[in-house]
C-alpha positions as CSV (number, residue, x, y, z in Angstrom):
1,X,4.9,-6.8,-1.1
2,X,2.0,-9.3,-1.3
3,X,-0.6,-6.5,-1.4
4,X,1.3,-4.8,-4.2
5,X,1.3,-8.0,-6.3
6,X,-2.4,-8.5,-5.7
7,X,-3.1,-4.9,-6.8
8,X,-1.0,-5.5,-9.9
9,X,-3.0,-8.6,-10.7
10,X,-6.2,-6.8,-10.0
11,X,-5.3,-4.2,-12.6
12,X,-4.3,-7.0,-15.1
13,X,-7.6,-8.7,-14.6
14,X,-9.6,-5.5,-15.1
15,X,-7.7,-4.8,-18.3
16,X,-8.4,-8.3,-19.6
17,X,-12.0,-8.0,-18.7
18,X,-12.3,-4.7,-20.6
19,X,-10.7,-6.4,-23.6
20,X,-13.2,-9.2,-23.4
21,X,-16.1,-6.8,-23.2
22,X,-16.8,-7.8,-19.6
23,X,-17.0,-6.1,-16.2
24,X,-16.0,-7.5,-12.8
25,X,-19.7,-7.8,-11.9
26,X,-20.1,-10.3,-14.8
27,X,-17.6,-12.7,-13.2
28,X,-20.1,-14.2,-10.8
29,X,-22.8,-14.9,-13.4
30,X,-20.3,-16.6,-15.8
31,X,-19.5,-20.3,-15.4
32,X,-16.5,-21.0,-13.2
33,X,-14.7,-22.6,-16.2
34,X,-15.7,-19.9,-18.7
35,X,-13.0,-19.8,-21.4
36,X,-12.4,-16.1,-20.9
37,X,-11.8,-16.6,-17.2
38,X,-9.5,-19.5,-17.9
39,X,-7.4,-17.4,-20.4
40,X,-7.1,-14.6,-17.8
41,X,-6.1,-17.1,-15.1
42,X,-3.5,-18.6,-17.4
43,X,-2.0,-15.2,-18.0
44,X,-2.0,-14.3,-14.3
45,X,-0.4,-17.7,-13.5
46,X,2.4,-17.3,-16.0
47,X,3.2,-13.7,-15.3
48,X,2.8,-13.4,-11.5
49,X,3.4,-15.4,-8.3
50,X,0.1,-14.7,-6.6
51,X,-1.5,-17.8,-5.1
52,X,-4.1,-19.6,-7.1
53,X,-6.6,-19.1,-4.3
54,X,-6.3,-15.4,-5.0
55,X,-6.9,-15.9,-8.7
56,X,-9.9,-18.2,-7.9
57,X,-11.5,-15.6,-5.6
58,X,-10.9,-12.7,-8.0
59,X,-12.3,-14.5,-11.0
60,X,-15.1,-16.3,-9.2
61,X,-13.7,-19.7,-10.3
62,X,-14.3,-21.8,-7.2
63,X,-11.3,-23.4,-5.7
64,X,-7.6,-23.1,-6.3
65,X,-7.5,-26.8,-7.3
66,X,-10.1,-26.1,-10.0
67,X,-8.1,-23.1,-11.4
68,X,-5.0,-25.4,-11.4
69,X,-6.8,-28.1,-13.3
70,X,-8.1,-25.6,-15.9
71,X,-4.9,-23.7,-16.4
72,X,-2.8,-26.9,-16.8
73,X,-5.0,-28.5,-19.4
74,X,-2.7,-27.6,-22.3
75,X,0.2,-29.2,-20.4
76,X,-1.6,-32.5,-20.0
77,X,-1.3,-33.7,-23.6
78,X,-0.2,-37.3,-24.0
79,X,3.5,-37.6,-24.3
80,X,5.0,-39.8,-26.9
81,X,7.8,-41.8,-25.5
82,X,10.7,-42.9,-27.8
């Protein structure tokens, strides 16, 4: 089951890379926090349950903690209390 989810995510990542005009070989030369990588990671995070460590490894983004920080940025807006 885990392997099937990882294969599905691999296909999702490949599709998004093609749409961004990139290839998987480009991932290592891009910055860990490249906006295109972050957008792909956000989509994977919302649509699947694979571990962030898998996402970090597949997208060459460093650690799972870094992926978590980058993909949660939109959720960290200041909240206005009433």
